MDTraj code that builds the backbone (N, CA, C; nanometers):
import mdtraj as md
import numpy as np

residues = "MET PHE ALA SER LYS ILE GLU ASP SER GLU LYS THR TRP LEU THR ASN ALA PHE PRO SER SER LEU ARG GLN ASP VAL GLU GLU VAL ILE LYS MET LEU PRO PHE ASN ARG ASN VAL LEU LEU ALA ASP GLY LYS ILE HIS GLN VAL ASP ASN LEU ILE HIS SER LEU MET GLN SER VAL TYR LEU ASN GLY GLU LEU LEU LYS ILE PRO TYR ARG LEU TYR PHE ASP GLU PRO GLN GLY GLU LYS GLU LYS GLN LEU THR ALA LEU GLN ARG THR ILE LEU HIS CYS ILE TYR SER ARG HIS HIS ASN GLY PHE VAL ARG GLN ARG HIS LEU GLU GLN LEU PHE ASN SER ASN ASP TYR PHE VAL ILE PRO TYR THR PHE GLN LEU LEU GLY GLU TYR VAL MET GLU ILE LEU THR VAL LEU ASP LYS GLN VAL ASN ASP LYS THR ILE SER ASN TYR VAL ARG PHE ILE ASN GLU ASN PRO THR TYR TRP GLN GLN THR GLU SER ARG MET ILE SER TYR TRP ASN GLU TYR TYR ARG ARG GLN CYS PRO LYS LEU LYS GLY TYR ILE GLY LYS GLN ILE VAL ASP ARG ILE LYS THR ASN ALA GLN HIS GLY ILE ALA LYS SER GLY ALA".split()
xyz = np.array([
    [2.1075, 7.6555, 7.0899],
    [2.0233, 7.6034, 6.9726],
    [2.1264, 7.5439, 6.8727],
    [2.2280, 7.6069, 6.8497],
    [2.3128, 7.5593, 6.7291],
    [2.3948, 7.4402, 6.7853],
    [2.4418, 7.4275, 6.9167],
    [2.5052, 7.3167, 6.9722],
    [2.4067, 7.1811, 6.9779],
    [2.2860, 7.2308, 6.9971],
    [2.1906, 7.1225, 7.0058],
    [2.1623, 7.0500, 6.8617],
    [2.1583, 7.1428, 6.7613],
    [2.1659, 7.0891, 6.6306],
    [2.2771, 6.9953, 6.5906],
    [2.3821, 7.0451, 6.6278],
    [2.5082, 6.9555, 6.6013],
    [2.4964, 6.8246, 6.6801],
    [2.4568, 6.8334, 6.7979],
    [2.4524, 6.7094, 6.8674],
    [2.3415, 6.6038, 6.8204],
    [2.2379, 6.6729, 6.7540],
    [2.1269, 6.5840, 6.6883],
    [2.1917, 6.5267, 6.5643],
    [2.2667, 6.5980, 6.4979],
    [2.3434, 6.5376, 6.3697],
    [2.4393, 6.4447, 6.4028],
    [2.4975, 6.4526, 6.5226],
    [2.6071, 6.3552, 6.5521],
    [2.5378, 6.2245, 6.6068],
    [2.4102, 6.2553, 6.6668],
    [2.3347, 6.1088, 6.7110],
    [2.2901, 6.0489, 6.5798],
    [2.2474, 6.1178, 6.4732],
    [2.2081, 6.0578, 6.3516],
    [2.3259, 5.9902, 6.2873],
    [2.4423, 6.0457, 6.2866],
    [2.5645, 5.9883, 6.2200],
    [2.5777, 5.8365, 6.2941],
    [2.5818, 5.8346, 6.4357],
    [2.6100, 5.7282, 6.4790],
    [2.4914, 5.6137, 6.4766],
    [2.3722, 5.6538, 6.4585],
    [2.2645, 5.5650, 6.4236],
    [2.2715, 5.5040, 6.2873],
    [2.3314, 5.5843, 6.1922],
    [2.3561, 5.5419, 6.0644],
    [2.4799, 5.4540, 6.0415],
    [2.5303, 5.4389, 6.1456],
    [2.6656, 5.3526, 6.1495],
    [2.6485, 5.2071, 6.1937],
    [2.5116, 5.1744, 6.2058],
    [2.4787, 5.0398, 6.2469],
    [2.3540, 4.9987, 6.1802],
    [2.3455, 4.8690, 6.1647],
    [2.2121, 4.8189, 6.0913],
    [2.0969, 4.8612, 6.1547],
    [1.9944, 4.9048, 6.0823],
    [1.8670, 4.9554, 6.1283],
    [1.7997, 4.8638, 6.2355],
    [1.8269, 4.7292, 6.2424],
    [1.7587, 4.6281, 6.3304],
    [1.8188, 4.6610, 6.4617],
    [1.9293, 4.7350, 6.4730],
    [1.9803, 4.7654, 6.6037],
    [1.9517, 4.9043, 6.6615],
    [1.8614, 4.9675, 6.5804],
    [1.8306, 5.0922, 6.6133],
    [1.8043, 5.1227, 6.7674],
    [1.7216, 5.0560, 6.8242],
    [1.6792, 5.0795, 6.9730],
    [1.8016, 5.0644, 7.0509],
    [1.8797, 4.9608, 7.0283],
    [1.9951, 4.9413, 7.1041],
    [2.0987, 5.0592, 7.0808],
    [2.1278, 5.0834, 6.9814],
    [2.2041, 5.2057, 6.9491],
    [2.1713, 5.3323, 7.0112],
    [2.0334, 5.3510, 7.0156],
    [1.9925, 5.4858, 7.0902],
    [2.0182, 5.4685, 7.2391],
    [1.9972, 5.3479, 7.2889],
    [2.0225, 5.3457, 7.4279],
    [2.1752, 5.3764, 7.4707],
    [2.2540, 5.3195, 7.3800],
    [2.4161, 5.3639, 7.4069],
    [2.4267, 5.5013, 7.3846],
    [2.3875, 5.5680, 7.2742],
    [2.3916, 5.7094, 7.2499],
    [2.3533, 5.7897, 7.3750],
    [2.2515, 5.7560, 7.4524],
    [2.2090, 5.8270, 7.5679],
    [2.3174, 5.8457, 7.6710],
    [2.4133, 5.7546, 7.6819],
    [2.5178, 5.7649, 7.7897],
    [2.6362, 5.8224, 7.7383],
    [2.6436, 5.8542, 7.6152],
    [2.7790, 5.9151, 7.5555],
    [2.7830, 6.0585, 7.5999],
    [2.9178, 6.0901, 7.6525],
    [2.9288, 6.2387, 7.6951],
    [2.9685, 6.3220, 7.5789],
    [2.8787, 6.4126, 7.5370],
    [2.9051, 6.5066, 7.4303],
    [2.9621, 6.6355, 7.4791],
    [3.0545, 6.6055, 7.5739],
    [3.1443, 6.7413, 7.6139],
    [3.2330, 6.7748, 7.5026],
    [3.2282, 6.9000, 7.4663],
    [3.3187, 6.9458, 7.3592],
    [3.4533, 7.0021, 7.4027],
    [3.4795, 6.9938, 7.5232],
    [3.6169, 7.0052, 7.5663],
    [3.7025, 6.9040, 7.5789],
    [3.7788, 6.8690, 7.4895],
    [3.8429, 6.7463, 7.4582],
    [3.9944, 6.7562, 7.4642],
    [4.0554, 6.6482, 7.5415],
    [4.1970, 6.6320, 7.5438],
    [4.2462, 6.5586, 7.4260],
    [4.3312, 6.6336, 7.3415],
    [4.3802, 6.5947, 7.2226],
    [4.5137, 6.5399, 7.2379],
    [4.5911, 6.5054, 7.1278],
    [4.7159, 6.4388, 7.1244],
    [4.8297, 6.5196, 7.1780],
    [4.8094, 6.6662, 7.1700],
    [4.9041, 6.7509, 7.2188],
    [4.9064, 6.7635, 7.3681],
    [4.8206, 6.6969, 7.4338],
    [4.8183, 6.7091, 7.5802],
    [4.7351, 6.8280, 7.6406],
    [4.6699, 6.9028, 7.5502],
    [4.5860, 7.0074, 7.5922],
    [4.4377, 7.0052, 7.5592],
    [4.3650, 7.0694, 7.6371],
    [4.2212, 7.0728, 7.6214],
    [4.1818, 7.1578, 7.5132],
    [4.1008, 7.1151, 7.4116],
    [4.0566, 7.2010, 7.3010],
    [3.8969, 7.1905, 7.2987],
    [3.8451, 7.2960, 7.2480],
    [3.6946, 7.2824, 7.2182],
    [3.6914, 7.2372, 7.0853],
    [3.5978, 7.1278, 7.0716],
    [3.5639, 7.0695, 6.9381],
    [3.4299, 7.0893, 6.9079],
    [3.4080, 7.1518, 6.7939],
    [3.2661, 7.1812, 6.7618],
    [3.2053, 7.0410, 6.7096],
    [3.2690, 6.9611, 6.6263],
    [3.2083, 6.8418, 6.5743],
    [3.3085, 6.7259, 6.6455],
    [3.2188, 6.6446, 6.7270],
    [3.2827, 6.5516, 6.7898],
    [3.2780, 6.4043, 6.7172],
    [3.2424, 6.4265, 6.5756],
    [3.2557, 6.3195, 6.4955],
    [3.3209, 6.3692, 6.3520],
    [3.4175, 6.3161, 6.3077],
    [3.4796, 6.3545, 6.1863],
    [3.3834, 6.3482, 6.0639],
    [3.3916, 6.4399, 5.9788],
    [3.3103, 6.4509, 5.8699],
    [3.3295, 6.3478, 5.7716],
    [3.4401, 6.2828, 5.7758],
    [3.4916, 6.1747, 5.6741],
    [3.4263, 6.0517, 5.7260],
    [3.3506, 5.9813, 5.6473],
    [3.2744, 5.8494, 5.6660],
    [3.3226, 5.7458, 5.5751],
    [3.3276, 5.6400, 5.6088],
    [3.3486, 5.4994, 5.5270],
    [3.2225, 5.4340, 5.5013],
    [3.1741, 5.4296, 5.3728],
    [3.0715, 5.3700, 5.3438],
    [3.0927, 5.2346, 5.3240],
    [3.0072, 5.1412, 5.3791],
    [3.0110, 4.9932, 5.3586],
    [2.8740, 4.9314, 5.3377],
    [2.8664, 4.8013, 5.2960],
    [2.7418, 4.7387, 5.2809],
    [2.7680, 4.6233, 5.4004],
    [2.6399, 4.6029, 5.4429],
    [2.6458, 4.4919, 5.5589],
    [2.5016, 4.4359, 5.5401],
    [2.5076, 4.3052, 5.4880],
    [2.3791, 4.2505, 5.4458],
    [2.3007, 4.3273, 5.3397],
    [2.3815, 4.4002, 5.2582],
    [2.2887, 4.4724, 5.1614],
    [2.2464, 4.6163, 5.2014],
    [2.2751, 4.6394, 5.3218],
    [2.2448, 4.7691, 5.3831],
    [2.3541, 4.8629, 5.3956],
    [2.3329, 4.9844, 5.3518],
    [2.4518, 5.0854, 5.3401],
    [2.4769, 5.1411, 5.4772],
    [2.5802, 5.1344, 5.5366],
    [2.6269, 5.1879, 5.6628],
    [2.7501, 5.3033, 5.6383],
    [2.7518, 5.3904, 5.7311],
    [2.8494, 5.4979, 5.7108],
    [2.9206, 5.4964, 5.8468],
    [3.0524, 5.4459, 5.8423],
    [3.1251, 5.4256, 5.9623],
    [3.2055, 5.5625, 5.9715],
    [3.2111, 5.6153, 6.0970],
    [3.2995, 5.7475, 6.1309],
    [3.4275, 5.7237, 6.1086],
    [3.5271, 5.8074, 6.0631],
    [3.6739, 5.7945, 6.0457],
    [3.7228, 5.8005, 6.1965],
    [3.6775, 5.9220, 6.2630],
    [3.7225, 5.9346, 6.3972],
    [3.6057, 6.0063, 6.4790],
    [3.6239, 5.9775, 6.6079],
    [3.5304, 6.0425, 6.7150],
    [3.6235, 6.0928, 6.8280],
    [3.5651, 6.1951, 6.8790],
    [3.6333, 6.2862, 6.9738],
    [3.5801, 6.3083, 7.1143],
    [3.4539, 6.2466, 7.1219],
    [3.4119, 6.2414, 7.2788],
    [3.4717, 6.1436, 7.3661],
    [3.4729, 6.1929, 7.4840],
    [3.5333, 6.1128, 7.5993],
    [3.4441, 5.9715, 7.6083],
    [3.5161, 5.8911, 7.6938],
    [3.4511, 5.7487, 7.7237],
    [3.3462, 5.7920, 7.8429],
    [3.2363, 5.6953, 7.8481],
    [3.1333, 5.7087, 7.9411],
    [3.1795, 5.6682, 8.0829],
    [3.1296, 5.6930, 8.1939],
    [3.1732, 5.6524, 8.3180],
    [3.1453, 5.4914, 8.3244],
    [3.2209, 5.4315, 8.3860],
    [3.2165, 5.2955, 8.3957],
    [3.0884, 5.2273, 8.4588],
    [3.0322, 5.2981, 8.5663],
    [2.9063, 5.2754, 8.6170],
    [2.7852, 5.2794, 8.5071],
    [2.8014, 5.3723, 8.4194],
    [2.7068, 5.3758, 8.3240],
    [2.7164, 5.2676, 8.2293],
    [2.8337, 5.2150, 8.2024],
    [2.8505, 5.1080, 8.0896],
    [2.7892, 4.9879, 8.1478],
    [2.7969, 4.9682, 8.2842],
    [2.7568, 4.8501, 8.3560],
    [2.6040, 4.8318, 8.3393],
    [2.5381, 4.9376, 8.2998],
    [2.3884, 4.9339, 8.2839],
    [2.3508, 4.8891, 8.1521],
    [2.4467, 4.8608, 8.0549],
    [2.4096, 4.8377, 7.9240],
    [2.3988, 4.6681, 7.9302],
    [2.3072, 4.6273, 7.8334],
    [2.3060, 4.4827, 7.7968],
    [2.4511, 4.4344, 7.7210],
    [2.4692, 4.3053, 7.7142],
    [2.5894, 4.2751, 7.6423],
    [2.6007, 4.3214, 7.4893],
    [2.4804, 4.3127, 7.4378],
    [2.4780, 4.3632, 7.2850],
    [2.4975, 4.5187, 7.2822],
    [2.4571, 4.5889, 7.3772],
    [2.4786, 4.7312, 7.3827],
    [2.6234, 4.7806, 7.4211],
    [2.6820, 4.6844, 7.5132],
    [2.8220, 4.6994, 7.5290],
    [2.9101, 4.6736, 7.4017],
    [2.8813, 4.5851, 7.3196],
    [2.9464, 4.5397, 7.2052],
    [2.9169, 4.6804, 7.1070],
    [2.8218, 4.7292, 7.0863],
    [2.7975, 4.8489, 7.0159],
    [2.8759, 4.9725, 7.0627],
    [2.8877, 4.9779, 7.2006],
    [2.9515, 5.0814, 7.2532],
    [3.1328, 5.0676, 7.2232],
    [3.1603, 4.9417, 7.2307],
    [3.3146, 4.9151, 7.2006],
    [3.3194, 4.9359, 7.0444],
    [3.2350, 4.9173, 6.9697],
    [3.2587, 4.9475, 6.8051],
    [3.2613, 5.0862, 6.7908],
    [3.1813, 5.1681, 6.8656],
    [3.1964, 5.3049, 6.8632],
    [3.3189, 5.3742, 6.8990],
    [3.3866, 5.3083, 7.0109],
    [3.5122, 5.3645, 7.0649],
    [3.6261, 5.3122, 6.9952],
    [3.6031, 5.2198, 6.8898],
    [3.7138, 5.1654, 6.8084],
    [3.7392, 5.2699, 6.7089],
    [3.6680, 5.3782, 6.6921],
    [3.6892, 5.4777, 6.6019],
    [3.7403, 5.6156, 6.6860],
    [3.7881, 5.5944, 6.8048],
    [3.8199, 5.7136, 6.8663],
    [3.9551, 5.7655, 6.8342],
    [3.9877, 5.8981, 6.8613],
    [4.1079, 5.9639, 6.8033],
    [4.2319, 5.9121, 6.8818],
    [4.2137, 5.8564, 6.9901],
    [4.3298, 5.8144, 7.0731],
    [4.3520, 5.6807, 7.0607],
    [4.4642, 5.6323, 7.0104],
    [4.5004, 5.4948, 6.9705],
    [4.4831, 5.4070, 7.0880],
    [4.5199, 5.4454, 7.2230],
    [4.5024, 5.3682, 7.3332],
    [4.3541, 5.3278, 7.3647],
    [4.2657, 5.4258, 7.3313],
    [4.1086, 5.4111, 7.3569],
    [4.0679, 5.2996, 7.2489],
    [4.1170, 5.3193, 7.1179],
    [4.0852, 5.2228, 7.0126],
    [4.1206, 5.0753, 7.0466],
    [4.2419, 5.0758, 7.0873],
    [4.3078, 4.9510, 7.1215],
    [4.2047, 4.8704, 7.2355],
    [4.1987, 4.9543, 7.3371],
    [4.1315, 4.9023, 7.4656],
    [3.9860, 4.8480, 7.4161],
    [3.9151, 4.9187, 7.3497],
    [3.7779, 4.8810, 7.2872],
    [3.7818, 4.7665, 7.2029],
    [3.8885, 4.7546, 7.1240],
    [3.9146, 4.6494, 7.0315],
    [3.9252, 4.5209, 7.1109],
    [3.9995, 4.5354, 7.2155],
    [4.0238, 4.4140, 7.2932],
    [3.8915, 4.3496, 7.3569],
    [3.8141, 4.4408, 7.3887],
    [3.6695, 4.3884, 7.4315],
    [3.5846, 4.3246, 7.3300],
    [3.6219, 4.3409, 7.2045],
    [3.5417, 4.2684, 7.0974],
    [3.6028, 4.1339, 7.0681],
    [3.7020, 4.0876, 7.1279],
    [3.7646, 3.9624, 7.1174],
    [3.6668, 3.8420, 7.1033],
    [3.6585, 3.7789, 6.9825],
    [3.5948, 3.6507, 6.9552],
    [3.4361, 3.6950, 6.9329],
    [3.4123, 3.8261, 6.9308],
    [3.2609, 3.8408, 6.8991],
    [3.2311, 3.7929, 6.7783],
    [3.1109, 3.7275, 6.7561],
    [3.0747, 3.6703, 6.6264],
    [2.9637, 3.7430, 6.5548],
    [2.9290, 3.8699, 6.6118],
    [2.8359, 3.9632, 6.5582],
    [2.8894, 4.0190, 6.4232],
    [2.8059, 3.9983, 6.3364],
    [2.8617, 4.0550, 6.1878],
    [2.8657, 4.1971, 6.1996],
    [2.7825, 4.2744, 6.2616],
    [2.7881, 4.4162, 6.2542],
    [2.9201, 4.4811, 6.3148],
    [2.9973, 4.3793, 6.3818],
    [3.1246, 4.4289, 6.4406],
    [3.2299, 4.4441, 6.3191],
    [3.2189, 4.3720, 6.2345],
    [3.3279, 4.3537, 6.1293],
    [3.3645, 4.4871, 6.0648],
    [3.2738, 4.5761, 6.0297],
    [3.3207, 4.6940, 5.9572],
    [3.4145, 4.7833, 6.0488],
    [3.4103, 4.7622, 6.1778],
    [3.4741, 4.8348, 6.2855],
    [3.6106, 4.7740, 6.3034],
    [3.6249, 4.6472, 6.3099],
    [3.7539, 4.5735, 6.3318],
    [3.8306, 4.5820, 6.2027],
    [3.7552, 4.5658, 6.0959],
    [3.8323, 4.5551, 5.9580],
    [3.8824, 4.6915, 5.9248],
    [3.8236, 4.8003, 5.9685],
    [3.8641, 4.9362, 5.9322],
    [4.0078, 4.9660, 6.0076],
    [4.0397, 4.8862, 6.1189],
    [4.1621, 4.9129, 6.1876],
    [4.2664, 4.8381, 6.1023],
    [4.2285, 4.7369, 6.0190],
    [4.3266, 4.6804, 5.9303],
    [4.4137, 4.7728, 5.8463],
    [4.3328, 4.8784, 5.8116],
    [4.3853, 4.9969, 5.7225],
    [4.4535, 5.1010, 5.7992],
    [4.5001, 5.0691, 5.9297],
    [4.5653, 5.1775, 6.0092],
    [4.7145, 5.1224, 6.0358],
    [4.7885, 5.2092, 6.1071],
    [4.9349, 5.1801, 6.1107],
    [4.9848, 5.1521, 6.2469],
    [4.9043, 5.1509, 6.3493],
    [4.9353, 5.1395, 6.5019],
    [4.9673, 4.9879, 6.5089],
    [5.0772, 4.9479, 6.5261],
    [5.1255, 4.7927, 6.5495],
    [5.0614, 4.7405, 6.6479],
    [5.0403, 4.8091, 6.7895],
    [4.9759, 4.7383, 6.8862],
    [4.8345, 4.6781, 6.8568],
    [4.7697, 4.7893, 6.7744],
    [4.6216, 4.7502, 6.7396],
    [4.6295, 4.6235, 6.6317],
    [4.7264, 4.6262, 6.5480],
    [4.7289, 4.5225, 6.4535],
    [4.7579, 4.3886, 6.5223],
    [4.8452, 4.4035, 6.6330],
    [4.8698, 4.2670, 6.6985],
    [4.7431, 4.2175, 6.7693],
    [4.6579, 4.3051, 6.8330],
    [4.5379, 4.2682, 6.8768],
    [4.4526, 4.2126, 6.7747],
    [4.4429, 4.2790, 6.6624],
    [4.3557, 4.2365, 6.5504],
    [4.3947, 4.0970, 6.4881],
    [4.5355, 4.0775, 6.4948],
    [4.5731, 3.9461, 6.4289],
    [4.5193, 3.8425, 6.5163],
    [4.4955, 3.8485, 6.6447],
    [4.4296, 3.7500, 6.7267],
    [4.2885, 3.7364, 6.7030],
    [4.2193, 3.8423, 6.6738],
    [4.0848, 3.8398, 6.6432],
    [4.0363, 3.7958, 6.5143],
    [4.1220, 3.7823, 6.4189],
    [4.0855, 3.7146, 6.2840],
    [4.1266, 3.5820, 6.2812],
    [4.0438, 3.4969, 6.3548],
    [4.0681, 3.3731, 6.3843],
    [3.9634, 3.2764, 6.3172],
    [3.9796, 3.1351, 6.3501],
    [3.8843, 3.0457, 6.2905],
    [3.7381, 3.0687, 6.3258],
    [3.7148, 3.1396, 6.4404],
    [3.5844, 3.1560, 6.4802],
    [3.5133, 3.2760, 6.3969],
    [3.6035, 3.3771, 6.3592],
    [3.5446, 3.4981, 6.3089],
    [3.5814, 3.5131, 6.1606],
    [3.6759, 3.4310, 6.0979],
    [3.7351, 3.4555, 5.9576],
    [3.6099, 3.4502, 5.8569],
    [3.5170, 3.3734, 5.8777],
    [3.3984, 3.3663, 5.7773],
    [3.3300, 3.4996, 5.7679],
    [3.3135, 3.5671, 5.8775],
    [3.2535, 3.6991, 5.8636],
    [3.3329, 3.8021, 5.7893],
    [3.4689, 3.7998, 5.8242],
    [3.5490, 3.8803, 5.7313],
    [3.5388, 3.8593, 5.5901],
    [3.5516, 3.7188, 5.5365],
    [3.5394, 3.6744, 5.3967],
    [3.3886, 3.7304, 5.3505],
    [3.2897, 3.7197, 5.4387],
    [3.1605, 3.7558, 5.3947],
    [3.1556, 3.9246, 5.3748],
    [3.2330, 3.9913, 5.4580],
    [3.2443, 4.1268, 5.4411],
    [3.3115, 4.1775, 5.3228],
    [3.4259, 4.1209, 5.2894],
    [3.4990, 4.1675, 5.1749],
    [3.4263, 4.1203, 5.0433],
    [3.3479, 4.0187, 5.0504],
    [3.2624, 3.9901, 4.9289],
    [3.1420, 4.0889, 4.8987],
    [3.1066, 4.1553, 5.0123],
    [3.0008, 4.2503, 5.0105],
    [3.0655, 4.3953, 4.9553],
    [3.2040, 4.4057, 5.0022],
    [3.2610, 4.5325, 4.9749],
    [3.4098, 4.5214, 4.8931],
    [3.4062, 4.4652, 4.7689],
    [3.5268, 4.4461, 4.7099],
    [3.6219, 4.5658, 4.6948],
    [3.5615, 4.6756, 4.6545],
    [3.6364, 4.7942, 4.6316],
    [3.7101, 4.8411, 4.7748],
    [3.6381, 4.8260, 4.8678],
    [3.6988, 4.8805, 5.0045],
    [3.7914, 4.7853, 5.0467],
    [3.7944, 4.6630, 5.0101],
    [3.8849, 4.5491, 5.0404],
    [4.0163, 4.5975, 4.9644],
    [4.0081, 4.6040, 4.8439],
    [4.1246, 4.6479, 4.7684],
    [4.1811, 4.7709, 4.8289],
    [4.1045, 4.8786, 4.8538],
    [4.1529, 5.0061, 4.9192],
    [4.2302, 4.9658, 5.0443],
    [4.1748, 4.8783, 5.1248],
    [4.2345, 4.8591, 5.2606],
    [4.3744, 4.7803, 5.2409],
    [4.3660, 4.6967, 5.1467],
    [4.4820, 4.6215, 5.1335],
    [4.5983, 4.7259, 5.0796],
    [4.5649, 4.8037, 4.9858],
    [4.6656, 4.9051, 4.9482],
    [4.7057, 4.9926, 5.0380],
    [4.6160, 5.0333, 5.1385],
    [4.6532, 5.1328, 5.2431],
    [4.7522, 5.0562, 5.3446],
    [4.7254, 4.9286, 5.3698],
    [4.8196, 4.8534, 5.4572],
    [4.9463, 4.8430, 5.4042],
    [4.9663, 4.8216, 5.2789],
    [5.1051, 4.8158, 5.2066],
    [5.1673, 4.9476, 5.2242],
    [5.0869, 5.0607, 5.1857],
    [5.1500, 5.1895, 5.2105],
    [5.2024, 5.2140, 5.3374],
    [5.1340, 5.1784, 5.4462],
    [5.1731, 5.1962, 5.5856],
    [5.3012, 5.1129, 5.6188],
    [5.2983, 4.9873, 5.5827],
    [5.4249, 4.9041, 5.5833],
    [5.5432, 4.9885, 5.5320],
    [5.5286, 5.0295, 5.4148],
    [5.6229, 5.1033, 5.3444],
    [5.6842, 5.2245, 5.4069],
    [5.5885, 5.2870, 5.4625],
    [5.6104, 5.4331, 5.5119],
    [5.6813, 5.4015, 5.6657],
    [5.6136, 5.3206, 5.7447],
    [5.6605, 5.3057, 5.8918],
    [5.7377, 5.1884, 5.9242],
    [5.7319, 5.0746, 5.8525],
    [5.7836, 4.9510, 5.9088],
    [5.8709, 4.8838, 5.8120],
    [5.8933, 4.9209, 5.7016],
    [5.9822, 4.8569, 5.6123],
    [6.1262, 4.8515, 5.6656],
    [6.1878, 4.9321, 5.7540],
    [6.3189, 4.9223, 5.7921],
    [6.3297, 4.8116, 5.8985],
    [6.2260, 4.7849, 5.9755],
    [6.2226, 4.6795, 6.0785],
    [6.1662, 4.5529, 6.0290],
    [6.1006, 4.5462, 5.9147],
    [6.0431, 4.4553, 5.8512],
    [6.0600, 4.4534, 5.7078],
    [6.1825, 4.4203, 5.6487],
    [6.2101, 4.4533, 5.5159],
    [6.1186, 4.3824, 5.4135],
    [6.0823, 4.2499, 5.4397],
    [6.0037, 4.1827, 5.3549],
    [5.8362, 4.2006, 5.3910],
    [5.7753, 4.2359, 5.2855],
    [5.6233, 4.2558, 5.3106],
    [5.5437, 4.1377, 5.3933],
    [5.5822, 4.0191, 5.3353],
    [5.5226, 3.8801, 5.3846],
    [5.5583, 3.8720, 5.5420],
    [5.6377, 3.9513, 5.5914],
    [5.6715, 3.9295, 5.7396],
    [5.6016, 4.0425, 5.8212],
    [5.5286, 4.1380, 5.7629],
    [5.4594, 4.2348, 5.8269],
    [5.3187, 4.1699, 5.8686],
    [5.2780, 4.2147, 6.0020],
    [5.1524, 4.1494, 6.0542],
    [5.0271, 4.1884, 5.9844],
    [5.0214, 4.3044, 5.9244],
    [4.9106, 4.3503, 5.8461],
    [4.9056, 4.2746, 5.7245],
    [4.9984, 4.2420, 5.6604],
    [5.0025, 4.1511, 5.5263],
    [4.9513, 4.0080, 5.5753],
    [5.0012, 3.9838, 5.6962],
    [4.9694, 3.8310, 5.7250],
    [4.8224, 3.8082, 5.7574],
    [4.7650, 3.9177, 5.8075],
    [4.6063, 3.9228, 5.8283],
    [4.5408, 3.9230, 5.6988],
    [4.5821, 4.0089, 5.6084],
    [4.5183, 4.0164, 5.4796],
    [4.5227, 3.8839, 5.4108],
    [4.6473, 3.8212, 5.4110],
    [4.6648, 3.6880, 5.3350],
    [4.5740, 3.5893, 5.3975],
    [4.5601, 3.5946, 5.5411],
    [4.4749, 3.5032, 5.5936],
    [4.3257, 3.5101, 5.5460],
    [4.2577, 3.6223, 5.5480],
    [4.1382, 3.6573, 5.4928],
    [4.1270, 3.6117, 5.3547],
    [4.2377, 3.6452, 5.2630],
    [4.2315, 3.6117, 5.1316],
    [4.2363, 3.4649, 5.1144],
    [4.3092, 3.4003, 5.1785],
    [4.3345, 3.2483, 5.1711],
    [4.1937, 3.1844, 5.1998],
    [4.1255, 3.2273, 5.2967],
    [3.9997, 3.1696, 5.3319],
    [3.8897, 3.2011, 5.2318],
    [3.8988, 3.3336, 5.1739],
    [3.8010, 3.3659, 5.0758],
    [3.8206, 3.2742, 4.9428],
    [3.9456, 3.2396, 4.9211],
    [3.9698, 3.1678, 4.7936],
    [3.9295, 3.0193, 4.8246],
    [3.9451, 2.9666, 4.9351],
    [3.9025, 2.8283, 4.9653],
    [3.7530, 2.8412, 4.9676],
    [3.6882, 2.9413, 4.9904],
    [3.5416, 2.9345, 4.9905],
    [3.4895, 2.9270, 4.8355],
    [3.5528, 3.0000, 4.7555],
    [3.5395, 2.9936, 4.6152],
    [3.5573, 2.8584, 4.5438],
    [3.6704, 2.8021, 4.6070],
    [3.6990, 2.6686, 4.5463],
    [3.5945, 2.5559, 4.5834],
    [3.5518, 2.5713, 4.7095],
    [3.4395, 2.4833, 4.7670],
    [3.3114, 2.4913, 4.6878],
    [3.2732, 2.6195, 4.6597],
    [3.1431, 2.6465, 4.5941],
    [3.1628, 2.6010, 4.4404],
    [3.2840, 2.5978, 4.4019],
    [3.3005, 2.5533, 4.2566],
    [3.3169, 2.4013, 4.2318],
    [3.3246, 2.3324, 4.3591],
    [3.3611, 2.1953, 4.3508],
    [3.2263, 2.1096, 4.3211],
])
top = md.Topology()
chain = top.add_chain()
for i, resn in enumerate(residues, 1):
    res = top.add_residue(resn, chain, resSeq=i)
    for name in ("N", "CA", "C"):
        top.add_atom(name, md.element.get_by_symbol(name[0]), res)
traj = md.Trajectory(xyz[None], top)
């Protein structure tokens, strides 16, 4: 009974991480998620995890609707055959979910599947990776923040100015902590370059609207 209640709360958390207009599709994705609590963690050992979704959430606005994006997820990936049963939209939702996985390789693999997605609901997930420190993930993200998707990032930071400032500050902190030796100048750091690209496009948008 206790485990069932936990699972229900985890399903609710996932539902609240996407726009209400996607509720039915999110529920279809949730049906195939393996809520197995014996999880392989970074130490290479199997641990029993009571809460498969970290209690820390990032609150963001998307088209004025409040969403709460999980910080980390701990359940395994679904079997490939099950994923093939999903629609294209549902697969995009699945990739968003696993972009919050505790394993950086899993996050990167699913981020790669979101390449050139123009769905606005994807942005809170890809944007959150900008505030992380894994260079390989930032390299993938650098390719994804492009001419096709940049307007969605500008739209998102305009909706979430405080979160934008926090993410930029976090990016600088990670550069200082992990990459300053190999990249002495902040402007040469890939995270800074992505931030500046978004910022420049946002400024161009303001200039155009004022012209």
